[in-house]
Structure formats: structure tokens, C-alpha cells
C-alpha positions, 0 to 999 in steps of 0.5 A: 303325366301329360304336359300342360300346353301353352297357347300363344295367340298371335295378334298383329296389326297390319299397316296396309289392307292388302297385307291382311287376308280379306274378310272372306277367303279367296276363291282359290285354295292353296297350301301355305307351306310345304317342304320340297324334295330338294330340302327347300321350302315353299311358302305362300301368301295371298296378297293380290295388291302387293308389288313384292312379297318375300320372306325374312327371319331364319328363312331367305327367299331364292325366288318369289312369284305372284300368281294370277289368283293373287297368291305369292309363292316364295321358295328358299334355297335347297339344302336346308338342315332339318330344324325348326325355323322362324319366319315372317313375310315382307309385304312391300317392306312391311313385316307381316306374320303368316295369317295361316300358320298356327305354329307360333314361338313367342309371337313368331311363326315356326315351321318344321323342315324334316325328311318325309316319314321321319321323326327326329330327336327333337320332335314330339313322340308318343312317350311319357311327357314331363311337365313344362311349368311357368314359374314366377319369382321375385328377383333380388337383383332387379326388384321385380317379378320375373319368369322362367320355364321349368321342366320336370321329368315324367313321374316327378310329382309321384316321387320323393327323390331329389334331382340334379338341376341344369340351368339353361340360358337362351340367346340375345333377342329372345326370352324364356320361351325360346328353349321350350319353343324353337329349341324344343327342349321339352320334347328333347328331354322327354325323348331322352328320358323315355330312352333311358339316356339321361339321368332324371333332372330338373331343367330351369330356363330363365328369362335372360333378357337383362344385362349379362352381369345382372342375370349372373347375380339373379341366377346365383342369388335368387333363381338357384335358391328359389329352385332348391327351396321350391323343387325337390332339388339337390343343393350341392355343386356336383348336382348343378349344371349350367349351359347357354347359347350365344348371349346365354353363353356369356351369361354362363361364363359370367355366372361361372366366374362370379360363383365358381363353387356352384357348378360341376358341368358347363357348356358354352354354346357359340359364345365367348368374349369378343375377339376385337375387344382386347380390353375385355380379354384383359379383364376376364383374364384376371377373373379367370386367373382368380377363379381358377383354383376353385374351378379346378376343384368344382368343374368336372366337365367343361365343353365349348361348342360352336356351329363351325367356321360359319358360326359368327362366334367361332373365333370368340369361342376359341379365344375364350377357351384358350384363356381357361386353358392358360390357367389349367382349366381344361375343356372339350371342344365340339364344332358341328357345322351349322352356323350360329343357329338353333339347329346346332344348339338343339344338338348341343343340348341333346349331347350335353344332357347325356353326359351330365350327372353320371 
């Protein structure tokens, strides 16, 4: 089954005329983006009247130079991890999207940085593709129409079997386009399914851009019932999993404690209650204590994952895990060096989905 693609049109208003490509193309031809042999990236932008052009977002400039033709060449530090990076140009301090880049994640450009002649686990391959659907539902929590993305595996609509469901949350500052976009969730799942490495499942990616407690309520009281009523999904605990990154990890924890009878598989990615807020730990210590008897019965696989010591959430993650351990709720731990980044979380999704519902 062919995936229904989503075309996001980038519309940006630029404050200064030199930050926008001229009405006619410059007389010089240039390559707007390339990966170098030392795993650095080079980006180029035509801004002949600018005094300074650099890059922001996930990429940081090591050096920036303007050529005689008005094309700026910006180079990052070497050794970038293979991943998908969001970026923008800063033209004399003004944030400008790359006018030559058609690869956009929720109105922000992205670039693939991968070794030459390699196709990594998160890249689109010539395999059967699942359907990535945009679903609108009426939220009982917010009394508004909200949105989520839902991945169903190849052959779903030709089958009749019920499937388990993974609820997958994004991080702060993003929305439900993050996992399908920068996270490459659809391609990861397609490739794993084609290789027979995952159980056929439904993956629900809600819009978590509401307060943590409200998202937990929305998930437990609206989203899960909606999915189980409108998709061919099992409606019991052993067929549900939940995972989330950063803010989505806090939402995962909140949902788990509010609905301790709903999930069997849990992954908290680069998240945890704040280490510098002792009053938070006092509150959640009591909540974990209260939920522990039920969680011991329902949760069979619980893992905390981080991007290692360079992950800003690493300490929070460790302290939060210790609270659950204190009340007899054991968990696994994975620390993959890579910081607080989608590079790590993409690997977390790849690993977690191979362990659940088996």
C-alpha cells in the first residue's frame, strides 16, 4: 500500500530585501547543501548585501564566508552524527528559512547527513509502506478538535486481525508532525516491518502541545477510546505501549501514573522530573507509591533511555528511575551517547518497537 504523502508548503516573510532570493536567479550556480568527507556540512545562501550570514537550529556554524558572487558559504564542525537536522539561516540577525531547500519538517528545513552510498535504518527504502494518516478528533479534555498522526502497517486495510497500539509522544516546542517528520517514524516502522523485526502494530502520534496533565487526560479519556473504537485495535492492557521524548517523556510518566492499568510497555526517553525541584519529587514519590501495586501487575517492560552525559535530561532520568525502583518497579536503562537529540530518540524508537508485544 502506498503511503499518502503530506506536502507542507513553506511560506515565509523576510524583513530585508537582501535576505530573499532576487526575482531572477543570480548569475552564478551553487550547490546549496553538501556533506563533506569529515562529516561536516556546508550550506550556501545568496545574500550579496548581507554583512553576516550564519546558521542556527540543530546545526552550528564553524566558519562563514562571503564570496565575490554574493554567495555565503557556511561550514559546520566536523564529526556530525548521521541524522536529520533542522536549520535556518541568520541573515544579519534575521531568521530566514533556506529558499532552496524543499525538505521541510513542519515549516522548518531538514537535511539528511549520512555516509555516502549508505542507506540507514530511518531512511525510506524500496519496501511496502504503511499508511500515515492525519486524524482529527473531538477532545473531551480541551473541548476542541485536535489532531494526531496514525501509522498502520502495510496490508492493514486488507486484513481483519486486531493489532496492539503504541502511543508515541514528541518533545516540547514541536507538535504531532515531529515524529513523522524529523523522527522519520514512518520509514523506521516500514523498514522494521519489511524485515520481520516488529509485530504488526498501530502507532499513534498525538499532538502533545498542551500541558502535561491535560495531555495525560486527553490520552486516557479520549485518544485511547477513539483509537479502539475507530481502528482495529485490541482494548486490553497487554496490547498497549507508551513512549515519549523529553516533554513527551513527562507526559508518558504522567499518563502512566494517572492510568496505571492501561499499559504493559513503557519507554521514557531523555526525560524525568526536574532534579532541582525537590517539591516535585515529593509529589511524584507519593504518586508512584500509590500506583506501584497496580504497575507491578501491568508493566512488563519498562525502560529509561538517554543520550548519555551530554543529554540535559540525564540526571533527571536517573533520579526519576530511582523513584520507581524504590517502590519495586524495576526498569532497564540505556545511555547512548548523542545528547538531547533526535539522533538518539530515533534509535530508541528503533530498539523499543522490536521488544514490545512479543
